[in-house]
C-alpha positions in Angstrom: -35.6 -16.1 -0.6 -38.9 -14.6 0.7 -42.6 -14.3 -0.2 -42.1 -10.6 -0.8 -39.3 -8.7 -2.5 -38.5 -6.7 0.6 -38.9 -9.4 3.2 -36.1 -11.4 4.8 -36.4 -15.0 6.0 -34.8 -15.3 9.4 -32.3 -18.1 9.4 -31.4 -17.8 5.7 -27.9 -19.4 5.5 -25.3 -17.1 4.0 -21.9 -18.6 3.1 -18.8 -16.4 3.4 -15.6 -17.6 1.7 -12.7 -16.4 3.8 -12.3 -15.5 7.5 -10.7 -12.1 7.5 -12.1 -8.7 8.7 -14.4 -8.2 5.7 -16.1 -11.6 6.4 -16.2 -10.7 10.1 -18.1 -7.5 9.5 -20.4 -9.2 7.0 -21.1 -12.0 9.6 -21.8 -9.5 12.3 -24.2 -7.5 10.1 -25.9 -10.6 8.9 -26.6 -11.7 12.5 -28.2 -8.3 13.2 -30.6 -9.0 10.3 -31.4 -12.5 11.6 -29.4 -14.4 9.0 -27.4 -17.5 9.7 -23.9 -16.7 8.8 -21.5 -19.5 7.8 -17.8 -19.0 7.4 -15.3 -21.2 5.5 -11.8 -20.5 6.6 -8.7 -22.5 7.8 -8.5 -21.4 11.5 -11.0 -21.1 14.3 -9.0 -18.0 15.4 -9.7 -16.2 12.1 -11.5 -12.9 12.6 -14.8 -14.1 11.0 -14.7 -17.5 12.7 -14.7 -15.8 16.1 -18.1 -14.3 15.6 -20.2 -17.2 14.4 -20.9 -20.7 15.6 -21.3 -21.8 12.0 -17.6 -22.1 11.2 -16.5 -24.6 8.7 -12.8 -25.5 8.7 -11.3 -25.6 5.2 -10.0 -23.5 2.4 -12.0 -21.6 -0.2 -9.2 -22.6 -2.6 -9.7 -26.3 -2.0 -12.2 -27.8 -4.4 -13.6 -30.4 -2.0 -14.0 -27.9 0.9 -15.7 -25.5 -1.5 -18.1 -28.1 -2.9 -19.1 -29.3 0.7 -19.6 -25.7 1.9 -21.8 -24.7 -1.0 -24.1 -27.7 -0.3 -24.7 -26.5 3.3 -25.8 -22.9 2.7 -28.5 -21.0 0.7 -26.3 -18.4 -1.1 -22.5 -17.8 -1.1 -20.4 -14.6 -1.3 -16.7 -13.7 -1.0 -14.5 -11.3 0.9 -11.7 -11.7 -1.7 -11.9 -11.7 -5.5 -8.8 -13.9 -5.8 -10.3 -17.4 -5.5 -10.1 -19.7 -8.6 -13.2 -18.8 -10.7 -13.5 -22.2 -12.4 -13.6 -23.9 -9.0 -16.3 -21.5 -7.8 -18.4 -22.1 -10.9 -18.1 -25.8 -10.5 -19.2 -25.7 -6.8 -22.1 -23.5 -7.8 -23.2 -25.8 -10.6 -22.9 -29.0 -8.6 -24.7 -27.7 -5.5 -27.3 -25.5 -7.1 -26.4 -22.7 -4.6 -26.0 -19.3 -6.2 -22.8 -17.3 -5.9 -22.6 -13.5 -5.9 -20.8 -11.8 -7.4 -20.8 -14.4 -10.2 -17.8 -16.6 -10.9 -17.6 -15.0 -14.3 -17.4 -11.5 -12.8 -14.8 -12.6 -10.3 -12.7 -14.3 -13.0 -12.7 -11.1 -15.1 -12.2 -8.6 -12.4 -9.5 -10.5 -10.5 -7.2 -10.2 -13.5 -6.1 -6.6 -14.1 -5.8 -7.1 -17.9 -9.4 -8.1 -18.6 -10.5 -5.7 -15.9 -8.9 -2.8 -17.7 -10.1 -4.1 -21.1 -13.7 -4.1 -19.7 -13.4 -0.6 -18.3 -12.1 0.7 -21.6 -14.8 -1.1 -23.7 -17.4 0.4 -21.4 -16.2 3.9 -22.1 -14.9 4.5 -18.5 -11.9 6.7 -18.1 -8.8 4.7 -17.0 -5.1 5.0 -17.6 -3.7 3.8 -20.9 -2.2 0.3 -20.5 -0.9 -2.8 -22.2 0.2 -6.4 -21.2 3.7 -7.0 -19.9 5.0 -10.5 -20.3 8.7 -10.0 -21.1 11.6 -7.6 -20.2 11.2 -6.2 -23.7 7.6 -5.2 -22.8 9.0 -3.3 -19.8 11.3 -1.3 -22.1 8.4 -0.7 -24.5 6.3 0.7 -21.5 9.2 3.0 -20.5 9.3 4.4 -24.0 5.5 4.5 -24.6 4.7 6.2 -21.3 7.7 8.7 -21.6 9.7 7.3 -18.7 7.0 7.1 -16.1 4.7 4.1 -15.7 3.2 1.8 -13.1 3.8 -2.0 -13.4 1.2 -4.2 -11.7 0.9 -7.9 -11.4 -2.2 -9.0 -13.2 -3.4 -11.2 -10.3 -3.3 -11.1 -6.5 -2.4 -7.5 -6.0 -3.9 -5.4 -3.2 -2.7 -2.7 -0.7 0.2 -2.1 -3.0 1.4 -5.7 -3.2 2.6 -6.5 -6.7 2.7 -2.8 -7.7 6.0 -1.1 -8.9 6.4 2.6 -9.9 9.0 3.5 -12.5 10.0 7.1 -12.8 13.5 6.8 -14.3 15.8 4.5 -16.3 17.5 3.7 -13.0 14.2 2.5 -11.5 13.6 0.4 -14.6 17.0 -1.3 -14.3 16.5 -2.0 -10.6 13.1 -3.5 -11.3 14.5 -5.8 -14.0 17.0 -7.2 -11.5 14.4 -7.9 -8.8 11.4 -8.9 -10.8 10.8 -11.3 -13.7 7.7 -10.6 -15.8 8.0 -13.9 -17.6 7.1 -15.6 -14.3 4.3 -13.3 -13.3 2.3 -11.6 -16.1 1.7 -7.9 -15.5 0.2 -4.8 -17.0 1.9 -1.4 -17.5 -0.1 1.7 -17.0 0.7 5.3 -17.8 1.4 7.3 -14.6 -1.6 9.5 -13.9 -0.6 12.8 -12.2 -3.4 13.1 -9.7 -4.2 15.8 -7.1 -6.0 13.4 -4.7 -7.4 9.9 -4.5 -11.1 9.2 -4.1 -13.3 6.1 -3.8 -16.8 5.2 -4.5 -18.7 2.1 -3.3 -21.8 0.9 -5.3 -24.2 -1.9 -4.7 -26.5 -3.6 -7.3 -29.2 -6.3 -6.9 -30.4 -8.8 -9.5 -33.3 -6.6 -10.4 -30.8 -3.9 -11.5 -31.5 -1.5 -8.6 -28.4 0.4 -7.6 -27.4 2.3 -4.4 -24.3 4.5 -4.3 -22.5 5.4 -1.1 -21.1 8.9 -0.7 -17.9 9.8 -2.6 -14.9 9.9 -0.2 -11.4 11.3 -0.3 -8.8 8.7 0.6 -5.1 9.0 1.7 -2.7 6.1 1.3 0.6 5.4 3.2 2.8 2.7 1.7 -0.1 2.0 -0.7 -2.5 1.2 2.1 -5.5 3.3 3.1 -4.5 5.4 6.1 -7.5 7.7 6.4 -10.6 8.9 4.6 -13.1 11.7 4.9 -16.3 12.8 3.3 -18.8 13.3 1.8 -17.0 14.8 -1.2 -19.0 16.8 -3.7 -17.6 16.6 -7.2 -18.9 18.0 -10.5 -18.0 14.8 -12.4 -19.8 12.5 -10.0 -23.2 12.3 -11.8 -21.5 11.4 -15.1 -19.4 8.8 -13.4 -22.4 7.2 -11.7 -24.2 6.9 -15.0 -21.2 5.3 -16.6 -20.9 2.9 -13.7 -24.6 2.0 -13.8 -24.2 1.0 -17.5 -21.0 -0.9 -16.7 -22.7 -2.9 -13.9 -25.7 -3.6 -16.0 -23.5 -4.8 -18.9 -21.8 -7.4 -16.7 -24.9 -8.1 -14.7 -23.0 -7.5 -11.5 -24.7 -8.4 -8.1 -23.3 -7.3 -4.8 -21.2 -4.4 -3.5 -18.3 -3.2 -5.6 -15.7 -0.5 -5.0 -14.0 1.9 -7.4 -10.7 3.5 -6.5 -10.3 6.8 -8.3 -7.8 9.5 -9.2 -8.8 13.1 -9.5 -6.6 15.1 -11.9 -5.9 18.9 -11.7 -8.6 19.5 -14.4 -11.1 17.7 -12.0 -11.5 14.6 -14.2 -12.1 11.3 -12.4 -10.1 8.3 -13.6 -10.7 4.7 -12.4 -7.6 3.3 -10.9 -8.8 -0.1 -9.8 -11.9 -2.1 -9.1 -12.6 -4.4 -6.2 -15.7 -6.7 -6.5 -16.5 -6.9 -2.8 -17.0 -4.8 0.3 -14.0 -2.5 0.7 -11.9 -0.7 3.2 -13.1 2.7 1.8 -16.7 1.8 2.7 -16.1 0.9 6.4 -17.2 4.4 7.6 -20.7 3.6 6.4 -21.3 1.5 9.5 -21.8 4.7 11.4 -22.5 7.3 8.6 -25.1 5.7 6.2 -28.5 4.3 7.0 -27.8 1.1 5.0 -24.0 0.4 5.4 -21.9 -1.4 2.7 -22.2 -4.7 4.5 -26.0 -4.6 4.8 -26.1 -3.4 1.2 -24.1 -6.3 0.1 -26.3 -8.9 1.9 -29.5 -7.2 0.7 -28.2 -7.1 -2.8 -27.3 -10.8 -3.0 -30.7 -11.7 -1.5 -32.5 -9.6 -4.1 -33.9 -7.0 -1.7 -34.3 -3.3 -2.1 -31.3 -1.0 -1.6 -30.8 2.5 -0.3 -27.8 4.5 0.7 -28.9 7.7 2.4 -26.3 9.5 4.4 -27.4 9.8 8.1 -24.8 12.3 9.3 -23.5 15.6 7.9 -19.8 14.5 7.7 -17.5 11.7 8.7 -13.8 10.7 8.9 -12.1 7.3 9.4 -8.6 6.2 10.3 -7.2 2.7 9.8 -5.3 1.1 12.6 -2.1 -0.4 11.1 0.0 -2.8 13.1 3.6 -2.2 13.9 4.4 -5.4 15.8 3.3 -4.6 19.4 3.1 -7.7 21.6 0.0 -6.4 23.3 -1.9 -3.8 21.3 -3.7 -1.2 23.4 -6.4 1.5 22.8 -6.5 4.9 24.5 -9.1 5.0 27.3 -10.5 8.4 26.2 -11.3 7.4 22.6 -14.3 9.3 21.3 -14.6 7.6 17.9 -16.4 4.3 17.0 -13.7 1.5 17.3 -13.9 -1.6 15.2 -11.2 -4.1 16.3 -10.7 -7.1 13.9 -9.7 -9.7 16.4 -6.5 -10.7 14.8 -4.3 -12.8 17.0 -1.0 -11.0 16.1 0.0 -7.5 15.3 2.4 -7.4 12.4 4.0 -4.4 10.7 1.6 -3.2 8.0 -1.3 -5.4 9.0 -4.8 -3.9 9.3 -5.9 -4.4 12.9 -9.0 -2.2 13.0 -10.5 1.2 12.2 -12.1 4.1 14.0 -14.9 6.2 12.6 -16.0 9.7 13.6 -19.2 11.4 12.6 -20.2 15.1 13.1 -20.5 18.4 11.3 -17.1 18.9 9.6 -15.0 16.2 7.9 -11.8 18.2 8.3 -12.4 18.7 12.0 -13.3 15.1 12.5 -10.1 14.0 10.6 -8.0 16.2 12.8 -9.5 14.6 15.9 -9.1 11.1 14.4 -5.4 11.5 13.7 -4.8 13.0 17.1 -6.6 10.2 19.0 -4.9 7.5 16.9 -1.6 8.5 18.4 -2.9 7.1 21.7 -3.0 3.5 20.3 -0.2 1.0 20.8 -0.2 -1.1 17.7 
């Protein structure tokens, strides 16, 4: 993509599959770098379509739209891991346009069963699990995991969708009434008693160079990220980073990837889930890191050098979650860095934006962030 490893060719055409907030932030960052950002999505009102004149109407899940889009750009990437991997591979092959992360990586990591198999085979700590395809498998999980387990749909789950927690026989019986595993294959995982949730975003380029963003503490409400703060210092971080570096080399991963973690009372770090893309837990990096996760992702897929030096002492971030307000409003005295996603409707549970705060103390910043968020009408 350039005559030198670290050079960027202005006007390089980057194709983004999907038009949500992640594609929007990638598009905005790419434009800052002089890249030509193309978006394939259904509606001109989609968040990413609003910020580039290179919008292509269509669906990333439609083979013809996909093939046409690949032919019009220089490199393609995704904001969601849930597109059909065989269609992506076919479009890449017929067009000669490279896709990052690879279709093979997306196909493996979009399905929680091979994802977990890969983590286990790589020696990374994750909860014991097995496939659930029948009601009998659900009974087996209840027995094997001593009455407490998490049932997750193998495909399409995020922000808590497709995840069910069983803590009692009554929970199990209710789940059997409302959910049919024979129609939607799942995995059952042992319930991990954690003291807090953490997240780590990593980027890797084709040359094998890796950049690691700061470890952050995350807090979920209704299985969605509500707030985060950092950086977090942890005695197990170096060991985890070494394991992740080997893991990413093994699968030849290119791009940004996020690892959602549990910390147990004995300070062990367990990998809960993997998201092969830019991630909500890395949004703070737009203000707090010299090369934020969106720039890291673009530089990685273009084969450029990576770095992830923290540029502030501490940070905190709150998500703005919709509640159905007809006309969302922001407080006039907001002191944080607001990122509004441009969604045309506020719905209950919908991510509408985020606000980042940087300074000297993550705890003090979080306190201010939560206080100021009360002034939003969402």
